[in-house]
KOLKE-507439 format. One record per residue (C-alpha): residue in three letters; z, y, x. Coordinates in steps of 0.05 Angstrom, whole numbers, padded with zeros to 5 digits, always signed. Layout:
<sites>
ALAZYX...
</sites>
This chain:
<sites>
MET-00305+00458+00221CYS-00234+00481+00215GLY-00168+00477+00180ILE-00146+00530+00131ALA-00078+00545+00100GLY-00044+00603+00066PHE-00005+00628+00007VAL+00002+00688-00039THR+00064+00705-00078THR+00086+00748-00136ARG+00152+00758-00101PRO+00144+00783-00030ALA+00194+00750+00017SER+00216+00749+00089GLY+00199+00696+00140CYS+00128+00687+00116GLU+00098+00692+00186ALA+00139+00633+00211THR+00123+00593+00148LEU+00049+00604+00157ALA+00054+00584+00230ARG+00086+00518+00211MET+00031+00505+00159THR-00025+00517+00208ASP+00010+00478+00264ALA+00012+00417+00217ILE-00064+00416+00218ARG-00076+00435+00290HIS-00119+00373+00299ARG-00171+00405+00252GLY-00179+00464+00298PRO-00152+00459+00369ASP-00198+00514+00397ASP-00168+00576+00365SER-00119+00601+00313GLY-00109+00664+00273SER-00070+00695+00216TYR-00071+00752+00167HIS-00008+00781+00133ASP+00006+00834+00082GLU+00060+00843+00029TRP+00029+00792-00018ALA-00017+00747+00021HIS-00014+00704+00084LEU-00077+00670+00109GLY-00080+00622+00167HIS-00135+00588+00206ARG-00145+00533+00258ARG-00214+00534+00290LEU-00260+00480+00317SER-00314+00524+00347ILE-00384+00501+00327ILE-00425+00563+00309ASP-00419+00629+00347VAL-00365+00602+00392ALA-00348+00670+00419GLY-00351+00712+00356GLY-00327+00670+00298HIS-00252+00683+00300GLN-00216+00678+00233PRO-00187+00702+00187MET-00247+00750+00186SER-00253+00815+00148ASN-00309+00856+00119GLU-00326+00926+00146SER-00273+00961+00105ARG-00220+00908+00118THR-00209+00900+00043LEU-00232+00827+00041TRP-00206+00772+00086ILE-00232+00701+00091THR-00206+00636+00119TYR-00261+00584+00117ASN-00274+00511+00134GLY-00345+00484+00136GLU-00417+00501+00150VAL-00468+00540+00109PHE-00533+00514+00139ASN-00578+00567+00109HIS-00535+00626+00129GLY-00590+00653+00175ASP-00639+00655+00116LEU-00589+00695+00074ARG-00572+00746+00126PRO-00633+00792+00122ALA-00625+00807+00048LEU-00551+00822+00058GLU-00565+00868+00116GLN-00619+00903+00075ALA-00566+00913+00020GLY-00524+00951+00071HIS-00476+00899+00099CYS-00462+00905+00174TYR-00453+00842+00215THR-00410+00838+00277SER-00422+00764+00292ARG-00473+00708+00285SER-00427+00665+00244ASP-00438+00635+00175THR-00367+00658+00158GLU-00390+00730+00156THR-00449+00712+00111ILE-00401+00681+00060LEU-00358+00744+00062HIS-00416+00793+00053ALA-00448+00750-00001TYR-00382+00751-00039GLU-00380+00827-00031GLN-00450+00832-00059HIS-00450+00779-00113GLY-00379+00757-00127PRO-00371+00684-00151ASP-00446+00681-00163SER-00454+00679-00087LEU-00437+00605-00089ALA-00507+00591-00116LEU-00537+00616-00051PHE-00503+00568-00003ARG-00530+00502+00023GLY-00476+00466+00060MET-00404+00441+00059PHE-00346+00488+00051ALA-00277+00504+00027TYR-00252+00575+00034ALA-00204+00628+00008ILE-00221+00703+00003TRP-00165+00753-00007ASP-00181+00820-00038ASN-00123+00864-00015GLN-00145+00924-00058HIS-00142+00885-00124ARG-00092+00832-00102ARG-00141+00777-00121LEU-00150+00710-00088PHE-00216+00672-00094CYS-00220+00599-00071ALA-00281+00554-00073ARG-00302+00483-00055ASP-00372+00456-00042ARG-00412+00422-00096LEU-00402+00349-00075GLY-00332+00354-00046ILE-00349+00345+00028LYS-00293+00392+00049PRO-00223+00387+00018LEU-00179+00440-00012TYR-00109+00427-00040TYR-00064+00476-00075PHE+00006+00486-00105TRP+00026+00534-00160ASP+00094+00544-00192GLY+00085+00609-00229HIS+00104+00652-00169LEU+00078+00618-00106PHE+00005+00597-00097ALA-00006+00558-00032PHE-00070+00525-00008ALA-00091+00483+00052SER-00143+00434+00079GLU-00091+00380+00080ILE-00029+00366+00038LYS+00017+00360+00098ALA+00007+00435+00111LEU+00031+00452+00041LEU+00093+00410+00053GLU+00113+00456+00110HIS+00127+00512+00059PRO+00201+00513+00042ALA+00187+00520-00032ILE+00146+00455-00034SER+00179+00387-00030PRO+00146+00318-00033THR+00158+00284-00100LEU+00120+00224-00128GLU+00072+00235-00185ALA+00089+00169-00218GLU+00035+00174-00272LEU-00018+00164-00219VAL+00010+00098-00192PRO-00033+00054-00238GLU-00098+00087-00215ILE-00076+00081-00142LEU-00061+00007-00151ALA-00128-00004-00185PHE-00177+00040-00147GLY-00137+00062-00086TYR-00143+00136-00102SER-00136+00188-00156SER-00202+00212-00184GLU-00174+00273-00220GLU-00145+00338-00195ARG-00074+00312-00189THR-00051+00279-00124LEU+00006+00230-00112PHE+00050+00291-00097ARG+00075+00323-00160ASN+00050+00395-00170ILE+00000+00389-00112ARG-00072+00387-00136LYS-00141+00387-00107LEU-00194+00438-00126MET-00248+00393-00152PRO-00319+00393-00123GLY-00365+00446-00151HIS-00308+00490-00175PHE-00278+00557-00157LEU-00209+00586-00170VAL-00187+00658-00182LEU-00115+00682-00180ASP-00106+00755-00199LEU-00037+00780-00182GLY-00052+00845-00218GLU-00049+00810-00286PRO+00016+00814-00326GLU+00025+00739-00323PRO-00019+00714-00266ARG-00043+00643-00265PRO-00100+00607-00231ARG-00166+00607-00269ILE-00212+00549-00250GLU-00286+00545-00267SER-00343+00497-00252TYR-00403+00528-00219TRP-00446+00465-00207ASP-00454+00394-00230VAL-00501+00337-00215PRO-00558+00350-00264ALA-00578+00300-00318PRO-00645+00266-00303VAL-00709+00300-00325ALA-00769+00255-00334GLU-00829+00273-00290ASN-00897+00240-00291HIS-00911+00222-00218ASP-00935+00158-00185ASP-00894+00118-00135GLN-00928+00149-00075TYR-00908+00219-00095TRP-00834+00200-00100ILE-00837+00162-00033ALA-00870+00220+00003GLU-00825+00272-00027THR-00763+00232-00009ARG-00786+00230+00063ARG-00803+00304+00065ARG-00736+00325+00036LEU-00697+00278+00081GLU-00730+00307+00142GLU-00713+00377+00118THR-00639+00363+00105VAL-00630+00328+00171ARG-00664+00385+00208MET-00618+00435+00175ARG-00556+00397+00198LEU-00576+00399+00271MET-00552+00472+00272SER-00499+00475+00327ASP-00479+00512+00389VAL-00443+00450+00416PRO-00464+00377+00429LEU-00475+00332+00368GLY-00486+00257+00357MET-00493+00204+00303PHE-00449+00150+00274LEU-00494+00088+00274SER-00478+00025+00234GLY-00547-00006+00240GLY-00560+00001+00166VAL-00619+00037+00137ASP-00582+00102+00121SER-00552+00118+00189SER-00611+00088+00226ALA-00661+00133+00189ILE-00621+00195+00204ALA-00613+00176+00277ALA-00689+00165+00283LEU-00702+00234+00253ILE-00652+00266+00300LYS-00687+00232+00358ARG-00754+00260+00336SER-00726+00331+00331ALA-00681+00333+00393SER-00706+00358+00460GLY-00654+00319+00500PRO-00616+00253+00496VAL-00587+00233+00428LYS-00518+00201+00429THR-00501+00147+00378PHE-00434+00115+00365ALA-00415+00048+00333VAL-00351+00009+00318GLY-00340-00065+00309TYR-00289-00121+00313GLN-00272-00178+00359GLU-00288-00224+00300GLN-00364-00226+00306GLN-00379-00245+00234PHE-00350-00178+00212SER-00381-00135+00267GLU-00444-00094+00259LEU-00447-00076+00333SER-00508-00119+00347TYR-00547-00086+00291ALA-00529-00017+00315ALA-00548-00035+00386ASN-00616-00061+00362VAL-00629+00005+00327ALA-00608+00045+00387ARG-00656+00006+00431ALA-00712+00013+00381ILE-00707+00089+00374GLY-00683+00104+00445THR-00613+00134+00437GLU-00556+00137+00487HIS-00511+00087+00453HIS-00436+00078+00456GLU-00391+00028+00420THR-00318+00009+00412VAL-00284-00055+00389VAL-00222-00055+00345SER-00170-00112+00348MET-00119-00132+00295ASP-00064-00098+00335ASP-00106-00035+00345PHE-00117-00032+00270PHE-00045-00039+00247THR-00016+00002+00303ALA-00060+00060+00280LEU-00051+00050+00205PRO+00013+00090+00191ARG-00010+00152+00229LEU-00077+00149+00193ILE-00042+00146+00126TRP-00006+00209+00149HIS-00073+00240+00166GLU-00102+00223+00097ASP-00038+00247+00062GLU-00044+00192+00010PRO-00052+00116+00014ILE-00116+00095+00047ALA-00164+00066-00004TRP-00208+00024+00042PRO-00196-00010+00109SER-00260+00021+00135SER-00222+00087+00142VAL-00187+00057+00203SER-00254+00036+00233LEU-00280+00106+00221TYR-00222+00135+00259PHE-00236+00092+00320VAL-00310+00110+00322SER-00291+00183+00313LYS-00243+00178+00371LEU-00299+00148+00413ALA-00348+00203+00394ALA-00297+00259+00406GLY-00299+00245+00480GLN-00372+00268+00483VAL-00391+00310+00423LYS-00360+00359+00373VAL-00407+00344+00314VAL-00433+00279+00285LEU-00480+00263+00228THR-00467+00205+00181GLY-00504+00166+00128GLU-00452+00176+00073GLY-00477+00189+00002SER-00543+00150+00002ASP-00515+00091-00037GLU-00490+00135-00094MET-00557+00171-00098PHE-00606+00113-00090ALA-00565+00055-00119GLY-00549+00020-00054TYR-00488-00019-00075GLU-00499-00090-00100ARG-00450-00077-00157TYR-00503-00035-00192HIS-00554-00091-00192TRP-00503-00144-00210ASN-00474-00104-00267LEU-00543-00096-00298LEU-00553-00171-00292ASN-00484-00186-00319GLN-00493-00140-00378ARG-00557-00176-00397GLY-00524-00244-00387ALA-00462-00224-00426ALA-00506-00203-00485ALA-00534-00273-00490TYR-00468-00307-00473ARG-00435-00276-00535PHE-00472-00328-00576VAL-00426-00381-00545PRO-00363-00389-00589ALA-00306-00345-00566ALA-00257-00403-00559LEU-00304-00439-00512ARG-00315-00375-00472ARG-00240-00369-00463VAL-00234-00441-00438ILE-00290-00431-00388ARG-00259-00365-00364LEU-00191-00397-00353GLN-00220-00456-00316ALA-00262-00410-00272ALA-00199-00371-00254ASN-00146-00426-00246SER-00177-00494-00236PRO-00148-00527-00172ILE-00211-00569-00169LEU-00252-00508-00150SER-00244-00475-00082ALA-00216-00404-00078SER-00285-00380-00056LEU-00320-00411-00115ARG-00267-00385-00164ARG-00277-00316-00134LYS-00353-00319-00142LEU-00349-00345-00214GLY-00299-00289-00228HIS-00354-00238-00212THR-00401-00266-00265PHE-00401-00256-00340ALA-00375-00328-00348GLY-00311-00307-00314ARG-00302-00242-00352ASP-00286-00221-00423GLY-00350-00180-00432SER-00318-00110-00437LEU-00340-00055-00390GLU-00270-00053-00360SER-00271-00127-00343LEU-00345-00137-00328PHE-00353-00077-00283LEU-00289-00040-00264ASP-00242-00098-00254ASN-00299-00137-00225PHE-00323-00089-00171TYR-00272-00033-00164CYS-00201-00051-00183ALA-00152-00088-00140PHE-00099-00093-00195SER-00128-00094-00266ALA-00092-00063-00324ALA-00070-00132-00347GLU-00040-00148-00279GLN-00005-00081-00276ALA+00028-00095-00343ARG+00065-00152-00307LEU+00074-00117-00241LEU+00100-00048-00260SER+00174-00046-00276SER+00163+00010-00327PRO+00101+00039-00362HIS+00063+00092-00325GLY-00004+00127-00334ALA-00075+00104-00348VAL-00120+00062-00304TYR-00193+00070-00325GLU-00196+00137-00362ASN-00223+00182-00307TYR-00281+00137-00290LEU-00298+00126-00363HIS-00294+00201-00377TYR-00350+00214-00327ARG-00391+00153-00348ASP-00386+00171-00422SER-00405+00243-00409ARG-00476+00218-00395ARG-00485+00176-00458ASP-00559+00196-00465SER-00576+00171-00395SER-00595+00101-00371PRO-00541+00050-00352LEU-00559+00059-00278THR-00556+00135-00282ARG-00488+00131-00316MET-00461+00087-00261LEU-00488+00132-00206TYR-00461+00195-00238ALA-00391+00166-00249ASP-00390+00143-00176GLN-00413+00211-00151LYS-00355+00244-00188THR-00301+00193-00168TYR-00315+00141-00114LEU-00358+00187-00071VAL-00307+00243-00071GLU-00256+00195-00041LEU-00306+00170+00010LEU-00318+00241+00032MET-00244+00255+00038LYS-00239+00194+00083GLN-00298+00219+00124ASP-00267+00288+00132GLN-00196+00267+00148MET-00213+00211+00197SER-00262+00253+00236MET-00218+00315+00236ALA-00159+00272+00260CYS-00201+00268+00324SER-00222+00341+00322ILE-00296+00329+00307GLU-00339+00354+00251SER-00379+00304+00208ARG-00441+00324+00169VAL-00474+00286+00113PRO-00549+00301+00106PHE-00558+00258+00044LEU-00511+00304+00006ASP-00549+00368+00012HIS-00543+00390-00061THR-00618+00402-00069PHE-00631+00331-00045VAL-00580+00304-00094GLU-00613+00343-00150PHE-00680+00315-00130SER-00652+00243-00129THR-00632+00249-00203ARG-00705+00258-00221ILE-00729+00194-00186PRO-00741+00139-00238ASP-00694+00079-00240ARG-00751+00033-00224LEU-00755+00065-00155LYS-00681+00057-00141ILE-00674-00017-00157ARG-00737-00059-00158GLY-00725-00133-00168GLY-00666-00147-00123ASN-00685-00092-00075GLN-00637-00033-00076LYS-00654+00037-00050TYR-00727+00017-00057VAL-00755+00088-00053LEU-00713+00107+00008LYS-00734+00044+00046LYS-00806+00058+00031ALA-00796+00131+00052VAL-00770+00113+00122LYS-00824+00062+00136GLY-00852+00079+00204LEU-00787+00109+00228LEU-00754+00041+00237PRO-00774-00032+00247HIS-00782-00073+00183ASP-00723-00119+00198ILE-00676-00060+00204ILE-00698-00028+00139TYR-00692-00092+00099ARG-00632-00127+00131LYS-00576-00147+00084LYS-00524-00092+00074MET-00456-00107+00104GLY-00419-00044+00082PHE-00373-00033+00141PRO-00334-00098+00132THR-00264-00110+00161PRO-00234-00178+00177LEU-00173-00159+00136ARG-00170-00225+00097ASP-00167-00265+00162TRP-00115-00219+00191LEU-00071-00225+00130LEU-00072-00301+00137ASP-00055-00296+00211ALA+00016-00313+00234ARG+00020-00243+00265ALA+00017-00211+00195GLU+00090-00226+00180PRO+00114-00154+00196LEU+00064-00129+00144TYR+00094-00173+00089ALA+00164-00154+00111ALA+00144-00081+00103ILE+00118-00094+00032ARG+00181-00132+00012SER+00229-00080+00039PRO+00285-00073-00013ASP+00294+00001+00002GLY+00221+00020+00001LEU+00180+00056-00053LEU+00152-00008-00082ALA+00220-00036-00100SER+00232+00025-00144LEU+00165+00017-00180LEU+00147-00057-00184ASP+00175-00124-00204MET+00184-00152-00134ARG+00184-00223-00161GLU+00111-00212-00180VAL+00097-00184-00111ASP+00129-00245-00078ALA+00089-00292-00122LEU+00024-00256-00105ILE+00038-00260-00030SER+00055-00334-00035ARG-00010-00349-00072HIS-00050-00311-00020ARG-00017-00343+00040SER-00024-00413+00011GLY-00099-00402+00005PHE-00100-00412-00070GLU-00119-00340-00084ASP-00153-00285-00045ALA-00108-00224-00057THR-00131-00184+00004ASP-00148-00121-00035ARG-00083-00122-00074ILE-00040-00133-00012TRP-00077-00076+00022ARG-00060-00030-00037LEU+00014-00051-00034LEU+00019-00042+00041ASN-00012+00027+00039LEU+00031+00051-00019GLN+00094+00026+00015LEU+00078+00058+00083TRP+00058+00123+00048GLY+00125+00125+00012ASP+00163+00117+00077LEU+00121+00169+00113PHE+00128+00223+00060LEU+00183+00207+00010THR+00239+00163+00035GLY+00254+00197+00101ARG+00236+00135+00141LYS+00175+00163+00176ASP+00202+00143+00245ARG+00203+00070+00224TRP+00127+00066+00224TRP+00104+00125+00266ASN+00086+00081+00325GLY+00051+00029+00282VAL+00064-00038+00250SER+00066-00086+00309THR+00027-00151+00303GLN+00029-00171+00375GLU+00081-00226+00371PRO+00060-00287+00330VAL+00114-00317+00285SER+00120-00379+00242LEU+00105-00361+00170PRO+00137-00397+00112VAL+00089-00406+00054
</sites>
């Protein structure tokens, strides 16, 4: 696992070596073990290395035998050993044991079609100095990131946006059209980022820039997508057994390492099953790592400890306090380059920091929920859709009265209003209201109409684009596909950035692309059965784990953020949001912001998710746009309690 950065230009210039050095230095945390660079008149490739495979021989950028192709690469191709014999038979000469060299020789042999050969996670750039052609690619699911900038003359790329910003031709400017989607979902699910003219290469795509063309410009193509379901006539036992077999295979592949590895363990079925499979395959001790909070009702530490005892791992845990959390937050926003979508990113950083003291590689359970329908929102949306169909027979005027009372009645507690608001009785029946506003969005489109000081871009379009592209599939399949193309991509970015902030590599066995393809063929009845989500997976890991671990209620990495935001020590957070010279003041009606904060602090309304969005956007603006990075670099202090006016 590494950090990559570089640029090619139609106008050769001086000072490029120093520029590239600044770019790679900005992502030194991704690769503290080694660094390298390649320069010619047109191209400049940089690399920061975290040595995992062929520690001695995997230096990058790496060239082919004739030194006409040069690669800078981040990731792991787990089947590289299987591909090597055919490439050697075709005449390619290896000088190392690294997967990097297999990618390079496969590209020599097959061009872009080589991508179909690889099983793994990757982002890389290959420069052909004979033809002045750059080839960039990103893995199928988006496990590894790749960002780029193009202005017609300069093409720059990097694993993280902050590296691009070190180039003197690239300056940080807000992409205001994305603000509504950030306020709603917490992230942008398209190729644009919050930095104008900086984009991400989307999962399953490659990019070619040919400087030999009269008017060069990047050409981007898709090489893979999650396949549409194909009906197969098998009984339940076939699907259960095949799920187990394939899970064992993908975990076994991801144990490839020349350095120590471990497992992030939450105590849920996903991470616990992987940990149990690692334990069965490992010859020595298996290290597991867990994170929790001082507030016991939000901590999964006891569950993780129970699993560790049951399967016999060497277990380690860390506890995060309110002050730990908010002291770390600004620097973690800097690591993610954009506002942090979910508080669990901070928790992930702390468990990564814990693991980094003992291992260089960890496996995680990410991706299972989006494959096997693990989130409760899938089940509840199916129920709500059925209820809404019957509820439409109630007169519209009466439905409106019920909806208003459910949202605003002072007779009802905030908790009861919140619960009613998640049902069809508290919604208008549209997909946007019943599903997206209900389970994804912090600020709905209607709220944003009051909040934003001027009109900006769209809120729901990207999600709906993916959902509507599978019109012939079942409602559950459409939800899973849309999440795999949007929500999951952001989760994987969080996983990558938080682990790499601590200089460790994270691997996601559930997201082996052949396993994902297999999951699309499993019938809906085996993903949700009754109220039991991930039914087929739970049956598949029977015997690996105790029954109470497999079937315990999912907590989903909770954070005591609501309690913290009601704590007297949270005043500095609200002061940050209300800053008159911050980014929010230029975008939002601050009277609406003040009213929202007051409703939350009075206990009338739970606005935790919305305040989280505002806080992150404000801190991000100061870190990258307003020149006030130093204000927050050492954290938002919550150590001194103060008296809060309501």
